[in-house]
C-alpha positions as CSV (number, residue, x, y, z in Angstrom):
1,M,-13.9,8.4,12.4
2,E,-11.0,7.0,10.4
3,V,-9.4,3.6,10.9
4,R,-5.8,2.9,9.9
5,A,-3.8,0.0,8.6
6,Q,-0.1,0.1,7.7
7,K,2.4,-2.2,6.0
8,R,6.1,-1.4,6.5
9,M,9.2,-2.6,4.7
10,L,7.3,-3.7,1.6
11,R,10.0,-4.7,-0.9
12,V,8.8,-2.5,-3.8
13,A,9.9,1.0,-4.8
14,P,7.5,3.7,-3.5
15,R,7.2,5.2,-7.0
16,K,5.7,1.9,-8.3
17,A,3.5,1.6,-5.2
18,R,2.1,5.1,-5.8
19,L,0.8,4.1,-9.2
20,V,-1.5,1.5,-7.5
21,T,-2.5,3.7,-4.6
22,D,-3.6,6.5,-6.9
23,L,-6.0,4.0,-8.6
24,V,-8.1,3.4,-5.5
25,R,-7.9,6.7,-3.5
26,G,-11.4,7.9,-2.6
27,K,-13.3,4.8,-3.8
28,D,-15.6,2.4,-2.0
29,C,-13.7,-0.5,-0.4
30,G,-15.5,-3.1,-2.4
31,L,-14.9,-1.3,-5.7
32,A,-11.2,-0.8,-4.8
33,I,-10.7,-4.5,-4.0
34,S,-12.2,-5.4,-7.4
35,I,-10.0,-2.9,-9.2
36,L,-6.9,-4.3,-7.5
37,R,-7.9,-7.9,-8.1
38,N,-8.0,-7.2,-11.9
39,S,-4.7,-5.2,-11.9
40,K,-1.6,-6.9,-13.2
41,V,0.8,-4.8,-11.0
42,F,2.8,-6.8,-8.5
43,V,2.1,-4.6,-5.5
44,A,-1.7,-4.6,-6.1
45,K,-2.0,-7.9,-4.1
46,D,-0.3,-6.3,-1.0
47,V,-2.5,-3.2,-1.2
48,E,-5.6,-5.3,-1.5
49,K,-4.6,-7.3,1.6
50,L,-3.9,-4.0,3.4
51,I,-7.4,-2.6,2.6
52,R,-9.0,-5.8,3.8
53,S,-7.0,-5.4,7.1
54,A,-8.3,-1.9,7.5
55,M,-11.8,-3.0,6.9
56,A,-11.5,-5.8,9.5
57,N,-10.0,-3.2,12.0
58,A,-13.0,-0.9,11.4
59,E,-15.5,-3.7,11.9
60,H,-13.9,-5.4,14.9
61,N,-12.5,-2.4,16.9
62,N,-15.1,0.3,16.1
63,D,-18.2,-1.5,15.1
64,M,-18.4,0.1,11.7
65,D,-20.5,-1.3,8.8
66,I,-18.1,-2.7,6.2
67,N,-20.6,-2.0,3.4
68,N,-20.4,1.8,4.0
69,L,-16.6,2.1,4.1
70,F,-14.5,4.0,1.6
71,I,-10.8,4.8,1.4
72,S,-10.4,8.3,2.7
73,K,-6.6,8.4,2.5
74,I,-4.0,6.1,1.1
75,Y,-0.4,6.9,0.5
76,A,3.0,5.2,-0.1
77,D,6.0,6.6,1.6
78,E,9.6,5.7,1.3
79,G,11.0,3.2,3.8
80,P,14.6,2.3,4.6
81,T,16.8,1.6,1.6
82,L,18.8,-1.6,1.5
83,K,22.2,-0.7,0.1
84,R,24.1,-3.4,-1.9
85,V,27.4,-3.5,-3.8
86,R,28.0,-4.9,-7.2
87,A,31.3,-5.3,-9.0
88,G,31.9,-2.6,-11.5
89,S,34.3,-2.2,-14.4
90,R,38.1,-2.1,-13.9
91,G,37.9,-3.4,-10.3
92,S,35.6,-0.7,-9.0
93,A,32.3,-1.2,-7.2
94,S,28.9,0.3,-7.9
95,R,26.0,0.6,-5.5
96,I,22.6,-0.9,-5.9
97,N,19.8,0.7,-3.9
98,K,16.9,-1.7,-3.1
99,R,14.1,0.6,-2.1
100,T,11.3,-0.3,0.3
101,S,7.9,1.3,0.9
102,T,5.5,2.0,3.7
103,I,1.9,2.0,2.6
104,T,-0.8,3.5,4.9
105,V,-4.6,3.2,4.4
106,F,-7.3,5.1,6.2
107,V,-10.9,4.0,5.8
108,A,-13.9,5.9,7.0
109,E,-17.6,5.4,7.0
110,K,-19.9,7.3,4.7
111,E,-22.4,9.6,6.3
């Protein structure tokens, strides 16, 4: 059985978030948290918090043992883009896209 946790509207580009999610995919939850804690990437803190949330969901809602959990699936999708305008040259305007991410984590128990 898989347990899910999701964070929406995270103010980081999905391309940058995928670099962190690829580090921890398929690993034990404890090992993944230690990898993220030693990472210098900005979004690693949010991904660690999300993994802890999924572990708490598994323990509280489904009575799973948190020592046997691993990350079965983790992915970062694109969320809504905030569109902003900045003054350009010769009186024109140029667009700035502030991208957001939706990160989803699935944890499962080892058999």
